[in-house]
DODOBA-25549 format. One record per residue: chain; residue number from 0; x, y, z of N, C-alpha, C in turn. Coordinates in Angstrom, 1 decimal, always signed. Layout:
N
ATOM_A_NUM_X_Y_Z_X_Y_Z_X_Y_Z
...
REM end
This chain:
193
ATOM_A_0_-16.3_-13.1_-4.4_-16.8_-13.0_-6.2_-15.3_-13.7_-6.1
ATOM_A_1_-14.7_-14.9_-7.0_-14.1_-15.0_-6.9_-12.6_-14.7_-7.3
ATOM_A_2_-11.4_-15.1_-7.1_-9.9_-13.8_-7.0_-9.5_-15.0_-8.5
ATOM_A_3_-8.9_-14.1_-9.5_-8.9_-14.7_-10.9_-7.5_-14.3_-10.2
ATOM_A_4_-6.5_-15.5_-10.9_-5.6_-15.1_-11.5_-4.5_-15.1_-12.3
ATOM_A_5_-3.5_-15.0_-12.8_-3.1_-14.6_-14.2_-1.1_-14.9_-14.0
ATOM_A_6_-0.8_-15.2_-15.5_+0.9_-15.7_-14.8_+1.5_-13.7_-14.7
ATOM_A_7_+2.2_-13.8_-14.4_+2.9_-12.0_-13.8_+4.5_-12.6_-15.3
ATOM_A_8_+4.4_-11.6_-15.7_+5.6_-10.9_-16.8_+6.7_-10.5_-16.1
ATOM_A_9_+7.9_-10.7_-16.3_+8.9_-9.5_-16.2_+8.0_-8.3_-16.1
ATOM_A_10_+6.8_-7.8_-17.3_+6.8_-6.2_-16.6_+5.8_-6.1_-16.0
ATOM_A_11_+5.1_-7.4_-14.9_+4.8_-7.2_-13.4_+5.8_-7.4_-12.5
ATOM_A_12_+6.6_-7.8_-12.4_+8.0_-8.0_-11.8_+8.1_-6.7_-10.5
ATOM_A_13_+8.1_-5.7_-11.0_+7.9_-4.4_-9.7_+7.0_-4.9_-8.6
ATOM_A_14_+5.5_-5.0_-9.6_+4.2_-5.0_-8.6_+4.4_-6.1_-8.0
ATOM_A_15_+4.8_-7.1_-8.3_+5.0_-8.5_-7.6_+5.8_-8.6_-6.1
ATOM_A_16_+7.0_-8.0_-6.6_+7.8_-7.9_-5.4_+7.7_-7.0_-4.6
ATOM_A_17_+6.9_-6.0_-5.1_+6.5_-5.2_-4.1_+5.1_-5.4_-3.2
ATOM_A_18_+4.2_-6.3_-3.9_+3.5_-7.2_-2.8_+4.1_-8.0_-1.8
ATOM_A_19_+4.8_-9.0_-2.4_+5.7_-9.9_-1.7_+6.9_-9.4_-0.7
ATOM_A_20_+7.0_-8.0_-0.6_+8.2_-7.6_+0.5_+6.8_-6.9_+1.3
ATOM_A_21_+5.7_-6.5_+0.6_+4.7_-5.7_+2.0_+4.2_-7.4_+2.9
ATOM_A_22_+4.6_-8.5_+2.3_+3.3_-9.5_+2.9_+5.1_-10.6_+3.4
ATOM_A_23_+6.0_-9.7_+3.6_+6.8_-10.2_+4.5_+7.3_-9.2_+5.6
ATOM_A_24_+6.6_-8.6_+5.5_+7.1_-6.9_+6.4_+6.8_-7.5_+7.9
ATOM_A_25_+6.3_-8.6_+8.1_+6.5_-9.0_+9.5_+6.6_-10.6_+9.7
ATOM_A_26_+7.3_-11.1_+8.7_+7.6_-12.6_+8.7_+8.9_-12.7_+9.9
ATOM_A_27_+8.7_-13.8_+10.9_+9.4_-13.9_+11.5_+11.0_-14.6_+11.1
ATOM_A_28_+11.3_-14.9_+10.1_+12.5_-15.0_+9.5_+13.0_-14.2_+9.0
ATOM_A_29_+12.9_-13.6_+7.5_+12.4_-12.2_+7.1_+12.8_-11.2_+7.9
ATOM_A_30_+12.2_-10.9_+9.0_+12.9_-9.7_+10.0_+13.9_-10.2_+11.1
ATOM_A_31_+13.7_-11.3_+11.3_+15.0_-11.9_+12.2_+16.7_-11.7_+11.3
ATOM_A_32_+16.4_-11.5_+10.2_+17.1_-11.4_+8.9_+17.6_-10.0_+9.2
ATOM_A_33_+16.7_-9.1_+9.2_+17.0_-7.7_+8.7_+15.7_-7.0_+9.4
ATOM_A_34_+16.0_-7.5_+10.8_+15.1_-6.1_+12.1_+15.2_-5.1_+12.1
ATOM_A_35_+15.4_-4.3_+11.7_+15.8_-2.8_+10.9_+14.9_-2.9_+10.1
ATOM_A_36_+14.0_-1.7_+10.1_+12.6_-1.5_+9.2_+13.1_-1.0_+7.8
ATOM_A_37_+14.3_-0.1_+8.2_+15.3_+0.7_+6.7_+16.0_-0.4_+6.2
ATOM_A_38_+16.5_-1.3_+6.9_+17.5_-2.5_+6.3_+16.7_-4.0_+5.6
ATOM_A_39_+15.2_-3.5_+6.1_+14.4_-5.1_+6.0_+14.1_-4.2_+4.0
ATOM_A_40_+13.6_-3.1_+4.2_+13.1_-2.1_+2.9_+13.9_-2.2_+1.9
ATOM_A_41_+15.3_-2.1_+2.2_+15.9_-1.9_+1.0_+17.0_-2.8_+0.6
ATOM_A_42_+16.6_-4.3_+1.3_+17.7_-5.5_+1.3_+16.0_-6.2_+0.5
ATOM_A_43_+14.8_-6.7_+0.7_+14.4_-7.7_+0.2_+14.0_-7.6_-0.8
ATOM_A_44_+13.7_-6.6_-1.5_+13.0_-6.6_-2.8_+14.4_-7.1_-3.8
ATOM_A_45_+15.8_-7.0_-3.5_+17.1_-7.6_-4.1_+17.1_-9.1_-3.9
ATOM_A_46_+16.4_-9.5_-2.4_+16.3_-10.9_-1.8_+15.3_-11.6_-2.5
ATOM_A_47_+14.3_-11.4_-3.4_+13.3_-11.8_-4.0_+13.4_-11.7_-5.0
ATOM_A_48_+14.4_-11.1_-5.8_+14.4_-11.3_-7.1_+15.9_-12.5_-7.2
ATOM_A_49_+16.8_-12.7_-6.1_+17.8_-13.6_-5.9_+17.0_-14.9_-5.4
ATOM_A_50_+16.2_-15.2_-4.9_+15.7_-16.2_-4.3_+14.2_-16.6_-5.3
ATOM_A_51_+13.9_-15.9_-6.2_+12.7_-16.6_-6.7_+12.7_-16.1_-8.0
ATOM_A_52_+12.8_-14.8_-8.1_+13.0_-14.2_-10.0_+13.2_-14.8_-11.0
ATOM_A_53_+13.7_-15.8_-11.2_+13.7_-16.7_-12.2_+12.1_-17.3_-12.3
ATOM_A_54_+11.7_-17.5_-11.4_+9.8_-17.6_-11.9_+9.2_-16.8_-13.3
ATOM_A_55_+9.9_-15.6_-13.2_+9.3_-14.7_-14.3_+9.4_-15.1_-15.3
ATOM_A_56_+10.7_-15.5_-15.6_+11.2_-16.2_-17.1_+10.6_-17.5_-17.4
ATOM_A_57_+10.1_-18.2_-16.4_+9.7_-19.6_-16.5_+8.7_-20.1_-16.3
ATOM_A_58_+7.8_-18.5_-16.3_+5.8_-18.9_-16.8_+5.5_-19.8_-15.8
ATOM_A_59_+6.3_-19.0_-13.8_+5.7_-20.0_-12.9_+5.4_-18.7_-12.0
ATOM_A_60_+5.2_-17.1_-12.5_+5.1_-16.0_-11.7_+4.0_-16.1_-11.5
ATOM_A_61_+3.0_-15.9_-10.6_+1.6_-15.4_-10.6_+1.3_-14.2_-10.0
ATOM_A_62_-0.1_-14.0_-10.4_+0.0_-12.6_-9.2_-1.9_-12.8_-9.4
ATOM_A_63_-2.9_-12.1_-8.5_-4.6_-12.0_-8.7_-4.4_-10.6_-9.5
ATOM_A_64_-5.3_-10.9_-10.2_-5.9_-10.0_-11.3_-6.1_-8.3_-10.8
ATOM_A_65_-6.3_-8.4_-9.7_-6.3_-7.0_-8.8_-4.9_-6.7_-8.4
ATOM_A_66_-4.0_-7.6_-8.2_-2.1_-7.1_-7.8_-2.3_-7.3_-6.0
ATOM_A_67_-3.5_-8.0_-5.8_-3.3_-8.2_-4.2_-2.4_-8.7_-3.8
ATOM_A_68_-2.3_-10.2_-4.7_-1.3_-11.0_-3.4_-0.3_-11.5_-4.7
ATOM_A_69_+1.2_-12.4_-5.0_+1.6_-12.8_-5.7_+2.0_-14.3_-5.9
ATOM_A_70_+2.9_-15.3_-6.4_+3.4_-16.0_-6.1_+3.8_-16.3_-7.3
ATOM_A_71_+5.7_-17.0_-6.6_+6.6_-17.0_-7.4_+7.2_-18.6_-7.1
ATOM_A_72_+6.8_-19.3_-7.9_+7.4_-20.8_-8.1_+8.3_-21.0_-9.2
ATOM_A_73_+9.1_-21.8_-8.9_+10.1_-22.2_-9.8_+9.7_-23.4_-10.0
ATOM_A_74_+9.5_-23.9_-11.4_+9.3_-25.2_-12.0_+10.3_-26.0_-11.8
ATOM_A_75_+10.1_-27.8_-12.2_+11.3_-28.7_-11.9_+12.4_-28.0_-13.0
ATOM_A_76_+13.8_-28.2_-12.5_+15.2_-27.7_-13.1_+15.3_-26.1_-12.9
ATOM_A_77_+14.4_-25.3_-12.3_+14.7_-24.1_-12.2_+15.6_-24.1_-10.5
ATOM_A_78_+15.9_-23.5_-10.0_+16.4_-22.8_-8.8_+16.9_-21.6_-8.6
ATOM_A_79_+17.0_-21.2_-7.3_+17.2_-19.9_-6.8_+18.3_-19.1_-7.5
ATOM_A_80_+18.8_-18.3_-7.7_+20.3_-17.6_-7.7_+20.7_-17.2_-6.6
ATOM_A_81_+21.7_-18.5_-6.4_+22.1_-18.9_-5.0_+23.2_-18.0_-5.2
ATOM_A_82_+24.4_-18.0_-6.3_+25.3_-16.9_-5.6_+24.6_-14.9_-5.5
ATOM_A_83_+23.7_-14.5_-6.0_+23.2_-13.2_-6.0_+22.7_-13.3_-4.2
ATOM_A_84_+21.9_-14.7_-3.9_+21.9_-14.6_-2.7_+22.7_-14.5_-1.4
ATOM_A_85_+23.5_-14.9_-2.0_+25.2_-15.2_-1.1_+25.4_-13.5_-1.0
ATOM_A_86_+25.3_-12.8_-2.4_+26.0_-11.6_-2.2_+25.0_-10.9_-1.4
ATOM_A_87_+24.0_-11.0_-1.4_+22.9_-10.3_-0.8_+23.2_-10.7_+1.2
ATOM_A_88_+23.2_-11.9_+1.4_+23.4_-12.3_+2.7_+24.8_-11.2_+3.1
ATOM_A_89_+25.9_-12.0_+2.2_+27.0_-11.2_+2.8_+27.0_-9.6_+3.0
ATOM_A_90_+26.7_-9.2_+2.1_+26.8_-7.3_+2.3_+25.5_-6.8_+3.1
ATOM_A_91_+24.5_-7.6_+4.3_+23.6_-7.2_+4.9_+23.5_-7.7_+5.8
ATOM_A_92_+23.7_-8.8_+6.3_+23.7_-9.4_+7.9_+25.0_-9.6_+8.1
ATOM_A_93_+25.3_-9.3_+9.7_+26.5_-9.4_+10.6_+26.8_-11.2_+10.4
ATOM_A_94_+28.2_-11.3_+10.5_+28.6_-12.6_+10.2_+28.1_-13.7_+11.3
ATOM_A_95_+27.6_-13.3_+12.6_+27.4_-14.4_+13.2_+26.1_-14.7_+13.2
ATOM_A_96_+24.9_-13.7_+12.9_+23.7_-13.8_+12.5_+23.4_-14.6_+10.9
ATOM_A_97_+24.5_-14.2_+10.1_+25.1_-14.9_+8.5_+25.0_-16.3_+8.7
ATOM_A_98_+25.7_-16.6_+9.4_+26.4_-17.6_+9.5_+25.4_-18.9_+10.6
ATOM_A_99_+24.3_-18.4_+11.7_+23.3_-19.0_+12.0_+22.6_-19.4_+11.1
ATOM_A_100_+21.7_-18.6_+9.9_+21.3_-18.9_+9.1_+21.5_-19.5_+7.6
ATOM_A_101_+22.9_-19.6_+7.9_+23.0_-20.4_+6.4_+23.1_-21.6_+6.7
ATOM_A_102_+23.6_-21.8_+8.5_+23.1_-22.9_+8.8_+22.0_-24.1_+8.8
ATOM_A_103_+20.5_-23.2_+9.1_+19.5_-23.0_+9.3_+18.9_-23.7_+7.9
ATOM_A_104_+19.4_-22.9_+6.9_+19.2_-23.2_+5.3_+20.1_-24.8_+4.7
ATOM_A_105_+20.8_-24.6_+5.5_+21.6_-26.2_+5.1_+21.0_-27.6_+5.7
ATOM_A_106_+20.7_-27.2_+7.3_+19.6_-28.2_+7.6_+18.4_-28.4_+6.8
ATOM_A_107_+18.0_-27.3_+6.4_+16.5_-27.4_+5.7_+16.8_-27.8_+4.3
ATOM_A_108_+17.6_-27.9_+3.6_+18.0_-28.5_+2.7_+17.4_-29.9_+2.5
ATOM_A_109_+18.2_-30.6_+3.7_+18.3_-32.2_+3.8_+17.0_-32.5_+3.6
ATOM_A_110_+15.7_-31.4_+3.3_+14.6_-32.1_+3.4_+13.7_-32.0_+1.8
ATOM_A_111_+14.6_-30.7_+1.4_+14.0_-30.6_-0.3_+14.4_-31.7_-1.2
ATOM_A_112_+13.0_-31.9_-1.9_+12.9_-33.3_-2.4_+13.8_-33.3_-3.6
ATOM_A_113_+14.8_-34.6_-4.1_+15.4_-35.0_-4.7_+14.7_-35.0_-6.6
ATOM_A_114_+13.4_-35.3_-6.3_+13.3_-35.8_-8.1_+12.6_-34.3_-8.6
ATOM_A_115_+12.3_-34.4_-9.7_+11.3_-33.6_-10.2_+10.1_-32.8_-9.1
ATOM_A_116_+10.0_-31.6_-8.8_+9.3_-31.3_-8.0_+8.7_-29.7_-8.7
ATOM_A_117_+7.8_-28.9_-8.2_+7.5_-27.6_-8.4_+8.3_-26.6_-7.0
ATOM_A_118_+8.8_-25.8_-6.8_+9.7_-25.3_-5.4_+8.6_-23.6_-5.6
ATOM_A_119_+8.2_-23.8_-4.4_+7.3_-22.3_-3.8_+8.3_-21.6_-3.0
ATOM_A_120_+9.3_-20.2_-3.3_+10.2_-19.9_-3.3_+9.1_-19.1_-2.4
ATOM_A_121_+7.9_-17.9_-2.7_+7.6_-16.9_-1.7_+6.0_-16.6_-2.5
ATOM_A_122_+5.6_-16.5_-1.7_+3.8_-16.3_-1.4_+3.7_-15.3_-1.2
ATOM_A_123_+2.5_-14.2_-1.4_+2.2_-13.4_-0.9_+1.4_-12.4_-1.0
ATOM_A_124_+0.3_-11.9_+0.3_-0.6_-11.2_-0.2_-0.7_-9.8_+0.6
ATOM_A_125_-1.0_-8.7_-0.2_-0.9_-7.3_+0.7_-1.6_-7.1_+2.1
ATOM_A_126_-0.7_-6.9_+2.8_-1.2_-7.0_+4.4_-3.2_-7.0_+4.7
ATOM_A_127_-3.2_-5.7_+3.7_-4.5_-5.0_+3.7_-5.4_-6.0_+3.2
ATOM_A_128_-5.0_-6.7_+2.6_-5.8_-7.5_+1.6_-5.9_-8.8_+1.9
ATOM_A_129_-5.4_-9.2_+3.1_-5.5_-10.8_+3.8_-7.0_-11.0_+3.6
ATOM_A_130_-6.6_-12.6_+3.9_-8.3_-13.1_+4.4_-9.1_-12.7_+3.3
ATOM_A_131_-9.2_-12.4_+2.2_-10.1_-12.5_+1.2_-9.9_-13.8_+0.1
ATOM_A_132_-9.3_-14.5_+0.2_-9.3_-15.4_-0.4_-8.1_-15.4_-1.5
ATOM_A_133_-7.3_-13.9_-1.5_-6.2_-14.0_-2.7_-5.6_-15.0_-2.6
ATOM_A_134_-4.3_-15.8_-0.9_-3.4_-16.7_-1.0_-4.4_-18.3_-1.1
ATOM_A_135_-5.5_-18.0_-0.9_-6.1_-19.5_-1.6_-5.9_-19.7_-3.1
ATOM_A_136_-6.3_-18.3_-3.9_-6.5_-18.9_-5.2_-4.8_-18.6_-5.8
ATOM_A_137_-4.6_-18.2_-5.1_-2.3_-18.4_-5.8_-2.2_-19.7_-5.6
ATOM_A_138_-2.5_-20.3_-4.3_-2.0_-22.0_-4.0_-2.9_-22.5_-5.1
ATOM_A_139_-4.2_-22.6_-5.2_-4.8_-23.6_-6.2_-4.5_-23.3_-7.4
ATOM_A_140_-4.1_-22.4_-7.9_-3.5_-22.0_-9.8_-2.8_-23.2_-9.8
ATOM_A_141_-1.6_-22.5_-9.0_-0.2_-23.2_-9.2_-0.5_-25.4_-8.9
ATOM_A_142_-1.2_-25.2_-7.7_-1.6_-26.8_-7.9_-2.1_-27.6_-8.4
ATOM_A_143_-2.6_-26.9_-9.3_-3.5_-27.6_-10.5_-2.6_-27.6_-11.3
ATOM_A_144_-1.8_-27.1_-11.5_-0.4_-27.2_-12.8_+0.5_-28.6_-12.3
ATOM_A_145_+0.6_-28.2_-10.7_+1.6_-29.6_-10.1_+0.8_-31.0_-10.7
ATOM_A_146_-0.2_-31.0_-10.3_-1.2_-32.1_-10.5_-1.4_-32.4_-11.7
ATOM_A_147_-1.3_-31.6_-13.0_-1.6_-31.9_-14.0_-0.6_-32.4_-14.9
ATOM_A_148_+1.2_-32.1_-14.0_+2.0_-32.5_-14.5_+2.4_-33.9_-13.6
ATOM_A_149_+1.6_-34.5_-12.6_+2.1_-35.3_-12.2_+3.2_-35.0_-11.0
ATOM_A_150_+3.5_-34.2_-10.6_+4.6_-33.6_-9.7_+4.6_-33.3_-8.3
ATOM_A_151_+5.5_-33.0_-7.5_+4.8_-33.0_-6.0_+5.2_-31.3_-6.0
ATOM_A_152_+5.0_-30.9_-4.5_+4.8_-29.5_-4.8_+5.7_-29.7_-3.2
ATOM_A_153_+6.7_-28.1_-3.0_+7.7_-28.4_-1.7_+7.5_-26.9_-1.6
ATOM_A_154_+7.7_-26.5_-0.2_+7.9_-25.0_+0.0_+8.2_-25.3_+1.4
ATOM_A_155_+8.5_-23.8_+1.9_+9.2_-23.8_+3.5_+8.8_-22.5_+4.2
ATOM_A_156_+7.7_-23.0_+5.0_+7.3_-22.0_+5.5_+8.4_-21.0_+6.7
ATOM_A_157_+8.4_-20.0_+6.6_+8.6_-19.5_+7.5_+8.1_-19.0_+8.4
ATOM_A_158_+6.8_-18.9_+8.2_+5.7_-18.0_+9.0_+4.4_-18.5_+9.7
ATOM_A_159_+4.8_-19.3_+11.0_+3.5_-20.5_+11.5_+2.1_-19.8_+11.0
ATOM_A_160_+2.0_-18.5_+11.3_+0.5_-18.8_+10.7_-0.3_-19.3_+9.2
ATOM_A_161_+0.8_-19.4_+8.7_+0.7_-19.7_+7.3_+0.6_-21.2_+7.2
ATOM_A_162_+0.5_-22.1_+7.7_+0.8_-23.5_+7.8_-0.7_-24.0_+7.6
ATOM_A_163_-1.2_-23.5_+8.3_-2.7_-23.8_+8.4_-3.1_-23.9_+6.7
ATOM_A_164_-3.2_-23.0_+6.2_-2.8_-22.1_+4.5_-2.8_-23.5_+3.8
ATOM_A_165_-1.1_-24.0_+3.9_-0.9_-24.7_+3.0_-1.0_-26.4_+3.1
ATOM_A_166_-1.3_-26.3_+5.1_-2.3_-27.8_+5.2_-3.5_-28.1_+4.2
ATOM_A_167_-4.3_-26.8_+4.2_-5.7_-27.0_+3.6_-5.2_-27.4_+2.1
ATOM_A_168_-4.3_-27.4_+1.9_-4.0_-27.5_+0.1_-3.0_-28.7_+0.1
ATOM_A_169_-3.0_-29.3_+0.7_-2.0_-30.8_+1.0_-0.7_-30.9_+1.3
ATOM_A_170_-0.4_-29.5_+2.2_+0.8_-29.9_+2.4_+1.2_-30.3_+3.5
ATOM_A_171_+1.8_-31.6_+4.2_+2.5_-31.8_+5.3_+3.8_-31.9_+6.2
ATOM_A_172_+3.7_-31.2_+7.0_+5.1_-30.5_+7.6_+5.8_-31.5_+7.8
ATOM_A_173_+7.1_-31.4_+7.4_+8.3_-32.5_+7.4_+9.0_-32.6_+8.0
ATOM_A_174_+9.3_-31.7_+9.5_+10.1_-31.3_+10.3_+10.2_-29.6_+10.5
ATOM_A_175_+10.7_-29.2_+11.7_+11.4_-27.6_+11.9_+12.4_-27.4_+11.8
ATOM_A_176_+13.0_-26.4_+11.3_+14.2_-26.1_+11.9_+14.7_-24.8_+12.6
ATOM_A_177_+14.9_-24.8_+13.5_+14.8_-23.1_+14.3_+16.1_-22.5_+14.2
ATOM_A_178_+15.6_-21.0_+13.7_+16.3_-19.9_+13.8_+16.4_-19.1_+14.6
ATOM_A_179_+17.7_-18.6_+15.7_+17.7_-17.5_+16.5_+16.2_-17.6_+17.5
ATOM_A_180_+16.1_-18.8_+17.7_+14.7_-18.6_+19.0_+13.8_-18.3_+18.8
ATOM_A_181_+13.5_-17.5_+18.3_+11.6_-17.5_+18.2_+11.4_-17.7_+16.4
ATOM_A_182_+12.2_-17.6_+15.5_+12.1_-17.9_+14.0_+12.0_-19.7_+13.4
ATOM_A_183_+11.9_-19.7_+12.8_+11.9_-21.5_+12.0_+11.1_-21.5_+10.8
ATOM_A_184_+12.3_-22.5_+10.4_+11.9_-22.8_+8.4_+10.9_-24.2_+8.9
ATOM_A_185_+9.8_-24.6_+8.2_+9.2_-25.8_+8.3_+8.9_-26.1_+7.0
ATOM_A_186_+9.8_-26.9_+6.5_+9.7_-27.7_+4.9_+8.6_-28.3_+4.8
ATOM_A_187_+7.5_-28.3_+4.0_+6.7_-28.8_+3.9_+6.0_-29.4_+2.1
ATOM_A_188_+5.6_-30.7_+2.2_+5.7_-31.8_+1.0_+4.2_-31.9_+0.6
ATOM_A_189_+3.9_-31.8_-0.5_+2.6_-31.6_-1.2_+2.7_-32.9_-2.3
ATOM_A_190_+2.5_-34.0_-2.0_+2.1_-35.2_-3.0_+1.1_-34.9_-4.3
ATOM_A_191_+1.6_-35.3_-5.8_+0.7_-35.0_-7.0_-0.8_-35.5_-6.6
ATOM_A_192_-1.5_-34.8_-6.9_-3.1_-35.6_-6.6_-3.6_-35.6_-8.1
REM end
């Protein structure tokens, strides 16, 4: 049965944030930042909202109809709430780790496209529902809009398991920015079709 996708509004925010928190619970970068489970669970919802919450106001937050997956895209001209992100990192990470993370983010920023593009900060599927086509449906839905607008799409994969999903949708790796020895950011770009 095909997976349907719809726009997620502010009324859906708590559900979509919960999906993403669950999906990132084993993500190498997220767990490098907050390795203690209680710290991760307390911090990640606030970080998700700071990093990508503006998607709910821009009509670029999506969820599967059965609430198994969610994606928060930022349209051209939309940006993460960097001040709030900084506050989250400042209040939840020790200085050496935070400094290493910020340096990696700065190196990754060099890959970010300069012209108009869609940016995918976060996409996730409830771990109990992964492998059932939810991630594919979420990607296809937003990328069709990118193509209608003839704009590229950009993301930074933080989990090597997801790179092949993105490649199947036309993304190509631009490099690798290591973090903490075992984690890394993989910036990826997809030209419009």
